C-alpha positions in Angstrom: -63.9 14.2 -7.0 -61.6 13.6 -10.5 -63.7 10.3 -10.4 -60.2 9.0 -12.7 -58.7 8.6 -9.6 -60.7 6.9 -7.2 -59.0 3.7 -7.8 -55.4 5.2 -8.2 -55.9 6.8 -4.8 -56.2 3.5 -2.7 -53.5 2.0 -4.4 -50.9 5.0 -4.1 -52.3 4.8 -0.4 -51.7 1.3 0.3 -48.5 1.1 -1.7 -46.8 4.8 -0.7 -47.9 6.5 2.5 -45.8 5.3 5.6 -48.1 5.4 8.9 -49.0 8.6 9.6 -48.5 10.5 6.6 -51.3 11.2 4.6 -51.9 14.5 4.4 -54.8 16.9 2.9 -54.4 19.9 1.5 -57.2 22.6 1.1 -57.0 25.0 -1.1 -53.9 24.3 -3.4 -52.6 28.1 -4.5 -49.5 30.2 -4.4 -48.7 28.7 -1.0 -50.0 25.2 -0.9 -49.0 23.6 -4.3 -45.3 24.3 -3.4 -46.4 22.8 0.3 -47.5 19.5 -1.6 -44.5 19.4 -3.8 -41.6 19.5 -0.9 -43.8 17.3 0.9 -44.5 15.0 -1.8 -40.2 14.7 -1.8 -40.2 14.1 1.9 -42.6 10.9 1.2 -45.4 12.2 1.9 -49.3 11.4 0.2 -50.6 14.1 -0.5 -54.6 14.8 -1.7 -54.4 18.6 -2.4 -57.8 20.4 -3.4 -59.2 23.2 -6.0 -62.6 25.0 -6.7 -61.7 24.6 -10.4 -62.4 21.0 -12.5 -60.0 22.2 -14.9 -56.8 22.4 -12.1 -57.4 18.5 -11.6 -54.9 17.8 -13.7 -52.4 19.7 -13.0 -52.3 19.2 -9.6 -52.0 15.1 -10.6 -49.1 16.1 -12.5 -47.7 17.5 -9.1 -47.8 14.3 -7.8 -50.6 15.2 -5.8 -54.1 13.3 -5.7 -56.4 15.5 -6.9 -59.8 16.4 -5.4 -62.4 18.9 -6.0 -63.5 20.9 -2.9 -65.9 24.0 -2.9 -68.1 25.0 0.2 -71.0 26.8 -1.2 -73.8 28.1 0.9 -76.2 26.5 -1.6 -74.9 23.1 -2.2 -71.3 22.2 -1.3 -69.2 19.7 -3.4 -66.7 17.6 -2.2 -66.1 13.4 -1.9 -65.9 12.7 1.9 -62.5 10.7 0.8 -60.7 13.9 0.9 -61.1 14.4 4.6 -59.4 10.4 5.1 -56.0 12.1 6.1 -53.9 12.2 9.5 -53.3 15.6 8.9 -55.5 18.1 7.3 -53.9 21.6 6.4 -56.5 24.4 5.6 -55.2 27.3 2.8 -58.3 29.1 1.7 -58.3 32.5 3.2 -60.9 35.3 2.7 -61.3 37.0 -0.7 -61.2 40.7 -0.2 -65.3 41.1 -1.1 -67.7 41.5 1.6 -69.5 38.7 0.6 -66.8 36.4 0.7 -65.7 37.5 4.1 -69.6 36.6 5.3 -69.5 33.1 3.8 -66.1 32.7 4.7 -67.0 31.2 8.7 -69.8 29.0 7.3 -67.0 27.4 5.1 -64.9 26.5 7.8 -67.7 25.3 10.0 -68.8 22.6 7.5 -64.9 22.2 6.7 -64.8 21.4 10.7 -67.5 19.4 10.9 -66.2 17.3 8.1 -62.7 16.9 9.3 -64.8 15.8 12.9 -66.7 13.6 10.9 -63.4 11.7 9.8 -61.7 11.3 12.9 -58.2 13.5 11.7 -56.6 14.3 14.5 -54.5 17.1 13.8 -55.8 20.4 11.4 -53.2 23.3 10.2 -55.0 26.2 9.7 -53.3 29.1 7.7 -53.9 32.6 9.2 -52.6 35.9 9.4 -51.1 38.6 11.6 -54.1 41.0 10.5 -55.9 39.0 13.4 -53.8 41.8 15.2 -54.1 44.9 14.0 -52.3 47.9 14.0 -52.2 49.5 17.3 -48.3 50.5 17.7 -47.2 48.0 19.5 -45.1 44.6 18.9 -47.1 41.8 19.4 -46.8 38.1 19.7 -48.4 35.3 20.1 -50.0 36.2 23.8 -50.6 39.2 22.5 -54.4 39.4 22.7 -55.9 39.5 19.0 -58.1 42.8 18.1 -58.3 42.9 14.2 -59.4 46.3 12.3 -60.2 44.9 8.8 -62.9 43.0 8.0 -61.0 39.9 6.5 -59.0 40.0 9.7 -61.8 39.4 11.6 -63.4 36.6 9.6 -59.6 34.9 9.7 -59.6 35.6 13.8 -63.4 33.9 13.8 -62.0 31.2 12.0 -59.5 30.3 14.5 -61.7 29.8 16.8 -64.2 27.8 14.8 -61.7 25.0 14.4 -60.0 25.4 18.2 -63.2 25.2 20.0 -63.5 21.3 18.4 -62.4 19.0 20.6 -62.7 16.6 17.8 -59.4 17.7 16.5 -55.9 19.5 17.5 -55.6 22.8 15.7 -52.4 24.2 15.0 -52.5 27.9 13.9 -50.2 29.3 11.8 -50.1 33.2 11.5 -47.9 34.7 8.0 -47.2 37.7 8.0 -46.9 39.1 4.5 -45.7 36.4 1.8 -42.8 37.1 -0.9 -41.4 35.3 -3.3 -41.6 34.2 -6.6 -44.4 35.8 -8.2 -44.7 38.1 -5.7 -42.0 40.3 -5.9 -41.6 43.2 -3.7 -40.6 45.2 -5.4 -43.3 45.7 -8.0 -46.1 47.1 -4.9 -45.1 50.6 -4.8 -42.7 50.8 -7.3 -42.4 54.7 -9.2 -45.4 55.4 -6.5 -45.0 59.1 -5.0 -46.3 60.5 -1.1 -46.7 57.2 0.4 -47.8 57.0 3.6 -46.7 56.0 7.0 -42.2 55.3 5.6 -41.3 54.6 9.0 -43.3 51.8 10.1 -41.7 48.5 10.2 -42.3 45.6 7.9 -43.8 42.1 8.9 -43.0 40.0 6.2 -41.7 35.8 5.2 -40.7 34.6 1.8 -42.5 31.2 0.8 -39.1 29.2 1.4 -39.9 30.1 5.2 -43.3 29.5 5.1 -42.7 25.7 3.9 -39.8 25.5 6.0 -41.7 25.8 9.5 -44.5 23.8 8.1 -42.5 21.2 7.5 -40.8 22.1 11.1 -43.9 21.5 12.6 -44.7 18.3 11.3 -40.9 16.4 11.8 -40.9 17.7 15.6 -44.6 17.4 15.7 -45.5 20.2 17.6 -49.1 20.5 16.9 -51.6 22.3 19.2 -49.7 26.1 19.4 -49.9 29.2 17.5 -46.8 30.4 15.6 -46.8 33.9 14.2 -44.4 33.6 11.3 -42.7 36.8 10.3 -39.1 37.1 9.6 -37.0 38.4 12.6 -35.5 41.7 11.3 -38.6 44.6 10.5 -36.6 47.8 8.2 -39.0 50.2 7.4 -41.3 50.5 4.9 -39.4 53.2 2.9 -36.0 51.3 3.5 -37.5 47.8 2.4 -39.2 49.2 -0.7 -37.4 51.1 -2.2 -34.1 49.0 -2.1 -36.9 46.2 -3.6 -37.6 48.4 -6.0 -33.9 49.1 -7.3 -33.4 45.5 -6.8 -36.2 44.2 -9.2 -34.7 47.6 -11.7 -38.0 49.5 -10.9 -38.6 53.3 -10.2 -37.6 54.4 -6.7 -40.8 55.0 -4.7 -41.2 57.8 -2.7 -42.1 57.2 1.1 -43.2 59.7 3.7 -41.5 60.4 6.6 -43.8 59.6 9.4 -44.7 56.8 11.5 -48.3 56.4 11.9 -50.3 53.2 12.9 -48.0 49.9 12.7 -47.1 47.0 14.6 -43.7 44.6 14.5 -44.9 40.8 14.6 -42.4 39.1 17.0 -42.7 34.9 17.6 -42.1 32.9 21.1 -43.1 29.9 19.9 -41.0 29.4 16.8 -38.1 29.3 18.4 -39.2 27.3 21.8 -41.2 24.7 20.1 -39.2 24.6 16.5 -35.6 26.1 16.9 -36.3 27.0 13.6 -33.9 29.5 11.5 -35.2 31.1 9.0 -33.7 31.0 5.8 -34.5 34.1 4.0 -34.1 37.4 5.9 -35.2 40.7 4.8 -32.0 42.5 5.2 -30.4 39.7 3.3 -32.7 40.5 0.6 -32.2 44.1 0.1 -28.4 44.6 1.8 -26.3 45.8 -1.6 -29.2 48.3 -2.9 -28.9 50.3 0.6 -26.6 52.8 -0.8 -28.3 53.1 -4.1 
């Protein structure tokens, strides 16, 4: 842990944290950092982790109690105080390298053990819709996952490790493709040609809805479920990415007029358990640019 904060942590927990409002976010990246900032605005006390010592100060400047947490094969590096919380949010997706995917499950097993040792009642695990694979069908939370990619297989195995631990309740959020600040979809295919699968539906979610859905789960205490988290509209790849490129001022991409392997991700529990309405729809993003 960032040692300067040990006294500060104790004082802040006693002075600021309402009952059951202490949340630890393992992985303060693109989503985790913005979630932490929003939770702080809602009077939650937030502990946040990074694997990079240089990032500790920036976390602290955002009002986050910073911890250095690193689960490595050779030697783990963490302060067990990080796991003293009412809710642990795990947001550390496996990297693309095969080596990282091989060690990802080991990390999750160690995290699960640490969480159980501190009697954390609830865990939210940030998963991905890649656990389903592209089998030319609509999928929902009752669909049996069958991942095709190594990262999808690693994520599904991590889900199982956490759900099978009886010491805490696990909530799974399977995000679709992430868009928002710093992740402009207009850049993805700008200027490219002969892009395959132009007729396939897209399964995306904006950062503001990633945050909104997570807050809704917390406020409604709707733990223990698996949530597919994608916008409810699914324009084709050609329509969405062409309009997005034009919106951002990039060269128009060219898609092949074909439908290859695809999936359409829908959700039962977002409406049923949360009653959540998406703030950002894909059609609203691209509508002014569809006729260009």
